[in-house]
C-alpha positions in Angstrom: 5.6 0.6 -17.7 9.1 1.9 -18.2 8.2 3.0 -21.7 5.1 4.7 -20.6 6.9 6.5 -17.8 9.6 7.7 -20.1 7.1 9.2 -22.5 5.2 10.8 -19.6 8.4 12.4 -18.3 9.6 13.5 -21.8 6.3 15.4 -22.3 6.9 17.6 -19.3 8.6 20.9 -20.1 10.4 20.9 -16.7 12.4 17.9 -17.9 15.0 18.6 -20.6 15.7 15.1 -21.9 14.8 11.5 -21.2 17.1 8.6 -22.0 15.7 5.1 -21.7 18.1 2.2 -21.0 17.3 -1.4 -21.4 18.7 -4.6 -23.0 15.6 -4.9 -25.2 14.4 -2.1 -27.5 11.0 -0.8 -26.5 7.9 -1.8 -28.4 5.7 1.0 -29.6 6.1 4.7 -29.9 8.5 6.3 -27.4 7.9 9.9 -28.4 10.8 12.2 -27.7 12.6 9.6 -25.6 16.2 8.7 -26.6 16.9 5.0 -26.3 20.2 3.4 -25.5 20.5 -0.4 -25.6 22.7 -1.4 -22.7 22.7 -3.9 -19.8 22.8 -2.3 -16.4 24.6 -5.4 -15.1 27.7 -4.3 -16.9 30.0 -1.3 -16.4 28.8 0.2 -19.7 26.0 1.9 -17.8 28.6 4.2 -16.3 29.7 5.3 -19.8 26.0 6.1 -20.6 25.7 8.3 -17.6 28.9 10.1 -18.3 28.3 10.6 -22.0 24.8 11.9 -21.6 25.5 14.1 -18.5 22.7 12.5 -16.7 21.6 14.3 -13.5 18.5 12.1 -12.5 18.2 8.4 -12.6 14.8 6.6 -12.2 15.4 2.9 -11.5 12.4 0.8 -12.5 14.2 -2.4 -13.6 13.3 -4.7 -10.6 11.6 -7.8 -12.0 8.9 -9.6 -10.0 8.5 -12.8 -12.0 11.2 -15.4 -12.8 9.4 -16.4 -16.0 9.7 -13.0 -17.6 13.4 -12.9 -16.8 14.3 -16.3 -18.1 14.6 -18.0 -14.7 15.2 -17.2 -11.0 19.0 -16.9 -11.4 18.7 -14.4 -14.3 16.0 -12.5 -12.3 18.3 -12.2 -9.3 21.2 -11.0 -11.5 19.0 -8.4 -13.1 17.5 -7.2 -9.8 20.5 -7.3 -7.4 23.6 -7.3 -9.6 22.0 -4.8 -12.0 21.2 -2.4 -9.1 24.7 -2.7 -7.7 26.2 -1.8 -11.1 23.8 1.1 -11.5 24.6 2.4 -8.0 28.3 2.1 -8.6 27.9 4.1 -11.8 25.9 6.7 -10.0 28.4 6.9 -7.2 31.2 7.7 -9.6 29.2 10.2 -11.7 29.9 13.9 -10.8 26.7 15.0 -12.5 24.2 12.8 -10.6 22.1 14.8 -8.2 18.9 12.6 -7.8 18.1 8.9 -7.7 14.5 7.6 -7.7 14.0 3.9 -7.1 10.8 2.0 -7.7 10.5 -0.5 -4.8 7.5 -2.4 -3.5 5.5 -3.0 -0.3 6.3 -6.7 -1.0 9.5 -6.1 1.0 7.3 -6.0 4.2 6.3 -9.6 3.6 3.0 -11.0 4.9 2.6 -13.1 8.0 0.3 -13.6 11.0 2.6 -11.3 13.1 2.2 -8.2 10.9 0.9 -4.9 12.2 -2.4 -3.6 11.0 -0.6 -1.0 8.8 3.1 -0.9 8.0 4.9 2.4 8.2 8.1 3.2 6.4 10.2 2.7 9.5 9.1 -0.9 9.9 10.6 -3.9 8.3 9.4 -7.4 7.7 8.5 -9.5 10.7 10.1 -12.4 9.0 13.2 -11.7 6.8 12.5 -13.0 3.3 14.6 -16.0 2.4 14.2 -16.2 -1.3 12.5 -14.7 -4.4 11.3 -11.2 -5.3 10.9 -10.1 -1.7 14.5 -11.0 -0.8 15.7 -9.2 -3.9 13.8 -6.0 -3.0 15.0 -6.2 0.6 18.6 -6.4 -0.5 18.2 -3.7 -3.1 16.8 -1.2 -0.6 19.8 -2.0 1.7 22.2 -1.1 -1.1 20.2 2.1 -1.9 20.5 3.2 1.7 24.2 2.5 1.5 24.5 4.6 -1.6 22.6 7.5 0.1 25.1 7.4 3.0 28.1 7.5 0.6 26.6 10.3 -1.6 24.8 12.6 0.8 24.8 15.2 -2.0 22.4 13.1 -4.0 18.6 13.2 -3.3 17.5 9.6 -3.0 13.8 8.8 -3.1 12.5 5.2 -2.7 8.9 4.6 -3.8 7.4 1.5 -2.1 4.5 0.9 -4.3 1.6 -1.3 -3.3 0.5 -4.0 -5.8 0.2 -2.2 -9.1 -3.0 -3.0 -10.9 -4.7 -1.8 -14.1 -5.8 -2.8 -17.6 -2.2 -2.9 -19.0 -0.4 -4.5 -16.0 0.9 -8.1 -16.3 2.0 -9.2 -12.8 1.5 -12.1 -10.4 -1.6 -10.4 -8.8 -3.3 -9.6 -12.1 -2.6 -13.1 -13.5 -4.2 -14.4 -10.3 -7.4 -12.4 -10.8 -7.5 -13.3 -14.5 -7.9 -17.0 -13.7 -11.4 -18.4 -14.6 -11.8 -19.9 -11.1 -9.9 -18.2 -8.3 -8.3 -20.4 -5.6 -8.4 -19.1 -2.0 -6.6 -20.3 1.2 -9.3 -21.9 3.3 -10.1 -19.9 6.5 -8.4 -16.6 5.4 -9.7 -13.4 3.9 -6.7 -11.1 3.4 -6.7 -7.4 3.2 -5.6 -6.0 -0.2 -4.2 -2.6 -1.1 -3.7 -1.5 -4.7 -2.0 1.3 -6.7 -3.4 2.1 -10.1 -0.8 1.9 -12.9 -1.4 5.6 -13.8 -0.8 6.6 -10.2 2.5 4.7 -10.2 3.6 6.7 -13.2 2.4 10.0 -11.8 4.0 9.2 -8.4 7.4 8.5 -10.0 7.2 11.7 -12.0 6.1 13.7 -8.9 9.1 12.3 -7.0 11.4 13.5 -9.8 10.0 17.0 -9.7 9.5 17.3 -6.0 13.1 16.5 -5.1 12.2 15.1 -1.7 14.5 12.5 -0.1 13.2 9.5 1.8 11.2 6.3 1.6 7.5 6.5 1.0 4.7 4.0 0.9 2.5 4.7 -2.1 -0.9 3.2 -2.3 -4.6 4.0 -3.0 -6.8 4.9 -0.1 -8.7 2.1 1.6 -8.5 -1.7 1.4 -10.4 -4.5 -0.2 -10.9 -7.9 1.3 -10.1 -10.7 -1.1 -13.7 -12.0 -0.9 -14.9 -8.5 -1.9 -12.5 -8.4 -4.9 -13.7 -11.8 -6.1 -17.3 -10.8 -5.9 -16.7 -7.6 -7.8 -15.2 -9.6 -10.6 -18.3 -11.9 -10.7 -16.0 -15.0 -10.6 -16.3 -18.3 -8.8 -13.8 -19.1 -6.1 -12.7 -22.3 -4.5 -11.3 -22.5 -1.0 -8.4 -24.9 -0.5 -5.8 -25.7 2.3 -2.6 -23.6 1.9 -0.5 -26.5 0.8 -3.0 -27.3 -2.0 -3.0 -23.7 -3.2 0.8 -23.8 -3.2 0.8 -27.0 -5.3 -1.7 -25.6 -7.7 0.4 -22.4 -7.9 3.4 -24.5 -8.8 1.5 -26.2 -11.6 0.2 -22.9 -12.9 3.7 -21.4 -12.7 5.2 -24.3 -14.7 2.4 -23.9 -17.3 3.1 -20.1 -17.3 -0.5 -19.4 -16.6 0.1 -17.5 -13.4 3.1 -16.9 -11.2 2.6 -18.2 -7.6 5.7 -17.4 -5.6 6.0 -18.1 -1.9 5.5 -14.4 -1.2 2.4 -14.4 -3.4 0.9 -17.3 -1.4 1.7 -15.5 1.9 0.1 -12.3 0.6 -3.1 -14.2 -0.4 -3.2 -15.8 3.1 -2.5 -12.8 5.4 -2.7 -9.7 3.1 -1.0 -6.5 3.9 -1.8 -2.9 4.7 0.5 0.1 4.6 0.3 3.6 6.0 0.5 6.4 3.4 0.6 9.4 5.8 4.2 10.3 4.8 3.3 10.1 1.1 0.9 13.0 1.6 2.6 15.1 4.2 6.3 14.8 3.1 6.2 13.7 -0.5 3.1 15.8 -1.3 1.5 13.2 -3.6 -2.1 12.1 -3.7 -3.2 9.1 -5.9 -6.2 9.8 -8.1 -7.5 6.2 -7.7 -8.5 4.6 -4.4 -7.8 0.9 -3.9 -11.5 0.1 -4.9 -11.3 2.4 -7.9 -8.1 1.0 -9.1 -9.5 -2.6 -8.9 -12.7 -1.5 -10.6 -10.7 -0.1 -13.5 -8.8 -3.4 -13.8 -12.2 -5.2 -13.7 -13.5 -3.2 -16.7 -10.6 -4.7 -18.7 -12.0 -8.2 -17.8 -15.5 -7.3 -18.9 -16.9 -6.2 -15.5 -19.2 -3.4 -16.6 -19.6 -0.9 -13.8 -16.5 0.7 -12.2 -16.6 1.9 -8.6 -16.5 5.7 -8.1 -16.3 7.6 -4.9 -19.0 10.3 -4.2 -16.4 12.8 -2.9 -14.6 13.3 -6.2 -15.2 12.7 -10.0 -14.0 9.6 -11.7 -10.3 9.8 -12.8 -9.6 10.0 -16.5 -7.0 7.5 -17.6 -3.9 9.2 -19.0 -4.7 12.6 -17.3 -1.6 13.9 -15.5 -2.0 15.4 -12.0 1.2 16.4 -10.3 
């Protein structure tokens, strides 16, 4: 996703240059993007910002799965320590004027005490104690601290709903790719999705719009888990929560799917977020609804007919709307 966003940004004439930074060289064509191999957990990132006269930083390196990072300890280092080093570098840089951070609605958590829809001013009803949700909660706190210390920098935080699409590898897409989908007995959670193309367009819009603040970004509408499973034409099995958790641990150890505690909570209680501020203040409108985003993901699994709304034409993947 970082490579795709960098290419998208580099293709826009309003953006002079795009420099990608990662510890691993990108696979595939990166177009006009310059690449610097560097670890944001080290002070070398400050040298990159200074040498290249960077004025805008888009931080997308927040990892959701321990397996892809090499373990939970490495994941936390990359997420939290990497963000701290990057913010320290931005704070010292005289050229930085904008910071865009890709966050996630996972930071709200999922519990029986949740409101119908989370707004940006709300926090989790239960503070996360471990995992990805805790990392994101801490990261957002550090970003707010940076915004206070550098009021001259426009800081935009994008709280993206669960990103889904044909090219996305994540805990939620791994879950829906299982041949038989386990469910928590007695619960039918509400799901909200953001199409992968809308994530990229939303980040690019945030760069060009220059609007400070925190924004929930998600497709219109919700899907119940039961609806999502039916639309994939897959069998499901209902199990007690502890059994789903044990099965998730087995699947995680086998690297088939990543079932973290926050994933299990989400598949029990679900989550909904209010996107009014996304439209009225950020000025962004996703092209895919939740149902359309899920349908496009379903096409990649062989489900033949995507869902389209009658009020607008089907979105064309790869088309840029800003």
